[in-house]
N, C-alpha and C positions, 0 to 999 in steps of 0.2 A: 521810280519816285513814287512815294506814298502821296495819297491827297491830303496834306497838310500845309502848313506856314510856308515852305519854300515852293511847294506847288502854287497855292496861292499867289505869292507876291511875283511869280514868273508869268502870271496873267496879266499884270499891270506893266511889269518892266521887265523885259527879256532879255536883260544884259546880267551877267554872272561873271565871277572872277573864279580862279581857283590856284593855288599855291602847291605847286611841287617842289618840295625840300629833297635834294639829292643826298644821299649818306656822304657821310665823311666829315671832315673836320670844317669847323667855321660855317658861313650862312652861305650857302649854293643851293641853286634851284632856278626855278622860272615861276612868272607869274604869268598864267594863259587869262586872256580876256576873252570872254565867251558871246555868242548872242545865241539864244534859240532859235532853230529853224522850223522844227515841228515836233509834234508830240501825238503820240496813238496810244490805242488801249487795244493788244494783241497778246491775249493769254498764252498762246501758243509760243511766241516768240521771250515773251516775260519768262515762262519757265524755263526755255532752254536758256537764256540769260542766267538767270537766278535759280539753276538746278542745286545747288548746295544750299540754298537758304533755306531755314525753315522758319517760317513766319506762323506757325499754328498757335503760338500762345502770345500772338498780338492781334489787335484789330486792326488790321491797317486799312480796312476802306478798298475804295480804288486804288488802283497802281496803274501808273503810265509810264513810258518808255519815250524819255526825252531827248531829243537831238541838238546837239549845239554845233555851232561854226566856230571854228578859232579865228578872232578876229586880230589877236596881236598877243606876241610873247615879249617879256622883259625880263632883264634878272631878276633875281629875287631880291635885293639889293641895290639901288642906286636909279636912275631914270634913263639911263642911256640903252 
């Protein structure tokens, strides 16, 4: 994660959501409710994770590895 608005928001609010949409017909998938557990700056691990990434054209500044715990999983549509 680059040092931008999303990272800045996570400093004050550790909660995040992620929508996973399954391929196929209709709206199927999951809503993941996440909570940030830790972050680190590890250049070696970062290069291993992003071995195919080419950020040479961008000024991304500091980059972080951010870990999340899955707190809840719900269907994409509905509340059950």
